[in-house]
Legacy VTK file of the C-alpha trace (Angstrom):
# vtk DataFile Version 3.0
C-alpha trace
ASCII
DATASET POLYDATA
POINTS 213 float
-1.826 -3.703 10.910
-2.633 -0.444 9.127
-4.630 0.400 5.995
-4.589 3.524 3.857
-7.810 4.158 1.937
-8.071 6.941 -0.622
-10.949 8.575 -2.480
-11.114 11.268 -5.152
-12.424 14.783 -5.475
-15.495 15.295 -7.688
-14.676 15.668 -11.377
-16.314 16.395 -14.698
-19.992 17.261 -14.403
-20.417 15.601 -10.999
-20.604 17.811 -7.904
-20.247 14.746 -5.659
-17.816 11.847 -5.765
-19.110 8.750 -3.917
-15.548 7.603 -3.271
-14.819 10.753 -1.238
-18.110 10.492 0.632
-17.593 6.826 1.494
-13.942 7.101 2.475
-14.775 10.055 4.708
-17.217 7.866 6.658
-14.817 5.023 7.402
-14.096 4.428 11.107
-10.519 4.804 12.365
-10.417 1.101 13.256
-11.907 -2.091 11.909
-11.093 -4.632 14.601
-7.310 -4.863 14.771
-6.898 -2.898 11.541
-6.116 0.810 11.898
-7.535 2.875 9.022
-6.115 6.128 7.654
-7.850 8.004 4.831
-6.860 10.585 2.233
-8.643 12.363 -0.614
-6.637 12.623 -3.828
-6.930 15.329 -6.486
-8.535 14.109 -9.712
-5.502 15.266 -11.621
-2.960 13.312 -13.638
0.460 13.409 -11.990
-0.593 15.217 -8.829
-2.769 12.303 -7.745
0.154 9.874 -7.781
2.368 12.379 -5.966
-0.269 12.813 -3.248
-0.643 9.050 -2.943
3.117 8.565 -2.612
3.238 11.222 0.111
0.412 9.480 1.969
2.122 6.097 1.749
5.371 7.591 3.055
3.549 9.246 5.961
1.139 6.481 6.951
3.437 3.512 6.180
0.484 1.174 5.626
0.403 -2.570 5.155
-2.603 -2.335 2.820
-3.589 0.399 0.382
-7.057 0.481 -1.170
-7.731 3.296 -3.598
-11.399 3.977 -4.367
-12.907 5.809 -7.310
-16.159 6.404 -9.164
-17.204 4.368 -12.196
-20.461 6.024 -13.223
-22.729 3.575 -15.016
-21.574 0.466 -13.153
-24.016 -1.270 -10.830
-21.514 -3.278 -8.768
-18.668 -2.757 -6.373
-15.909 -3.456 -8.895
-12.614 -4.749 -7.551
-10.029 -4.163 -10.235
-7.720 -6.965 -11.334
-5.251 -5.040 -13.509
-3.858 -1.535 -14.066
-2.494 -0.643 -17.509
0.301 1.761 -18.406
-1.644 4.345 -20.382
-3.409 7.649 -19.843
-6.123 8.238 -22.448
-8.583 10.756 -21.066
-12.112 11.034 -22.471
-12.556 14.314 -20.544
-10.095 16.770 -18.983
-9.015 16.284 -15.384
-9.584 18.960 -12.750
-6.516 20.882 -13.937
-7.677 20.813 -17.561
-5.189 18.160 -18.657
-6.360 15.602 -21.226
-3.499 13.226 -22.055
-4.044 10.888 -24.985
-2.154 7.615 -25.505
0.531 8.621 -23.014
2.351 6.118 -20.794
2.041 6.641 -17.059
5.639 5.461 -16.540
7.779 5.809 -19.664
9.743 2.595 -19.182
7.238 0.796 -16.974
5.689 -2.581 -17.721
2.486 -2.734 -19.753
0.418 -3.688 -16.706
0.389 -4.615 -13.036
-1.958 -7.011 -11.284
-3.594 -6.160 -7.971
-1.951 -7.252 -4.747
-5.255 -7.900 -2.967
-7.333 -11.123 -2.785
-10.045 -9.741 -5.039
-11.946 -12.985 -5.646
-12.189 -13.749 -1.936
-13.326 -10.181 -1.302
-15.963 -10.338 -4.029
-17.310 -13.572 -2.538
-17.518 -11.936 0.901
-19.291 -8.902 -0.552
-21.890 -11.080 -2.237
-22.409 -13.088 0.940
-23.185 -9.765 2.647
-25.825 -9.044 0.007
-23.794 -6.477 -1.926
-23.458 -6.679 -5.722
-19.789 -7.123 -6.593
-17.565 -8.200 -9.459
-13.928 -8.690 -10.344
-13.378 -6.079 -13.058
-10.782 -6.478 -15.781
-10.596 -2.823 -16.769
-9.961 0.169 -14.551
-10.369 2.504 -17.513
-7.738 4.991 -18.702
-8.618 8.066 -16.627
-7.195 9.151 -13.251
-8.460 6.016 -11.443
-6.316 3.702 -13.556
-3.518 6.287 -13.404
-3.467 6.077 -9.596
-3.897 2.290 -9.550
-0.909 1.864 -11.862
1.093 4.425 -9.904
0.378 2.571 -6.664
1.410 -0.794 -8.047
4.530 0.688 -9.657
5.470 2.215 -6.318
5.036 -1.144 -4.594
7.037 -2.939 -7.305
9.981 -0.552 -7.452
10.550 0.377 -3.810
11.218 -1.860 -0.808
7.745 -1.390 0.648
5.905 -4.225 2.430
2.603 -2.990 1.002
-0.245 -4.780 -0.751
-2.399 -2.549 -2.896
-5.494 -2.533 -5.057
-8.351 -0.480 -6.459
-12.125 -0.418 -6.030
-14.590 1.286 -8.361
-17.969 2.256 -6.903
-21.281 3.247 -8.548
-23.118 6.535 -8.437
-25.090 7.439 -5.335
-28.905 7.339 -5.755
-29.105 11.133 -5.582
-26.732 11.365 -8.544
-28.437 8.639 -10.540
-31.833 10.302 -10.125
-30.632 13.198 -12.239
-29.028 10.987 -14.862
-32.007 9.140 -16.248
-31.973 6.246 -13.818
-28.313 5.180 -14.020
-27.268 2.314 -11.702
-26.536 3.426 -8.156
-25.699 2.198 -4.664
-26.513 3.593 -1.232
-23.640 5.302 0.550
-23.980 3.025 3.589
-23.613 -0.021 1.339
-20.462 1.395 -0.260
-18.973 2.086 3.182
-19.896 -1.424 4.323
-18.329 -2.873 1.185
-15.042 -1.058 1.715
-14.935 -2.391 5.269
-15.478 -5.958 4.059
-12.706 -5.640 1.483
-10.306 -4.313 4.103
-11.115 -7.140 6.515
-10.551 -9.771 3.837
-7.295 -8.131 2.750
-6.092 -8.019 6.353
-6.969 -11.650 7.007
-5.314 -13.305 4.010
-2.652 -12.776 1.341
-3.734 -15.621 -0.938
-6.818 -15.607 -3.143
-9.409 -18.246 -3.891
-9.604 -20.161 -7.180
-13.031 -19.450 -8.589
-14.235 -18.314 -12.000
-14.587 -14.553 -12.247
-13.632 -14.106 -15.890
-15.577 -11.904 -18.279
-15.944 -11.710 -22.051
-16.959 -8.061 -22.122
LINES 1 214
213 0 1 2 3 4 5 6 7 8 9 10 11 12 13 14 15 16 17 18 19 20 21 22 23 24 25 26 27 28 29 30 31 32 33 34 35 36 37 38 39 40 41 42 43 44 45 46 47 48 49 50 51 52 53 54 55 56 57 58 59 60 61 62 63 64 65 66 67 68 69 70 71 72 73 74 75 76 77 78 79 80 81 82 83 84 85 86 87 88 89 90 91 92 93 94 95 96 97 98 99 100 101 102 103 104 105 106 107 108 109 110 111 112 113 114 115 116 117 118 119 120 121 122 123 124 125 126 127 128 129 130 131 132 133 134 135 136 137 138 139 140 141 142 143 144 145 146 147 148 149 150 151 152 153 154 155 156 157 158 159 160 161 162 163 164 165 166 167 168 169 170 171 172 173 174 175 176 177 178 179 180 181 182 183 184 185 186 187 188 189 190 191 192 193 194 195 196 197 198 199 200 201 202 203 204 205 206 207 208 209 210 211 212
C-alpha cells in the first residue's frame, strides 16, 4: 500500500509553513505503507494541478494533504470540503478570488474519504490534541481538499483522500503574541498515526465529534 502526503509552501506573512516542515520529515515507510511526499504551491489552480500530477505519478492508495491553520491548537482532521474560493489574503501569485466556485458545475461539497473519527481517537490516545473539524476554510487548503475529492469522485481512481490542518510551530507562535502551537515532532508523529489508521481500515467509528461553532 502507498500513501501520498502533501504540504504547502509558506504564504502570507509566514516565512515557515509547518506542513512543509512536517511532511519533509516523514520516513519513506511506515510499516507496510510506502510514503511519498510532495510540496504544493500555495496558489489557486496551480496547487490542484500539482496535486493531480503527483497522484498520476505516485498512484497512491491514500492521499493526505496537510496545511497550516494558524490560530488552531489541535491537529484538525477535516470532514468536508466546500466548492468555493473566498480568499482573505492573496495567494503566492497575488490572486485573491472572491466567491468563486472551485469547479463550476461541481457539487456544493465533498466529504473526506478517511476514517477521521478513528484517527482522532488514536491521536488523543497518543497524547496529541486532535479534533474533527467541520470547516477547512476557503483559502488554498480547502481549494486543494475539494480538488482532491473531486478528482477521486470523477475519475476511476482507487484512492481515499482527506485533509489535515496543523497549528503553528512554537517558534512562529512566539512572535505572534502567544498563539497556539505544536512541536514539529508531534505534528510528524500525528501524521504517521493518521496514515496508519487510514491504511488499517476503510470504515469509521460512530462517536460524537460534532461542533456548534
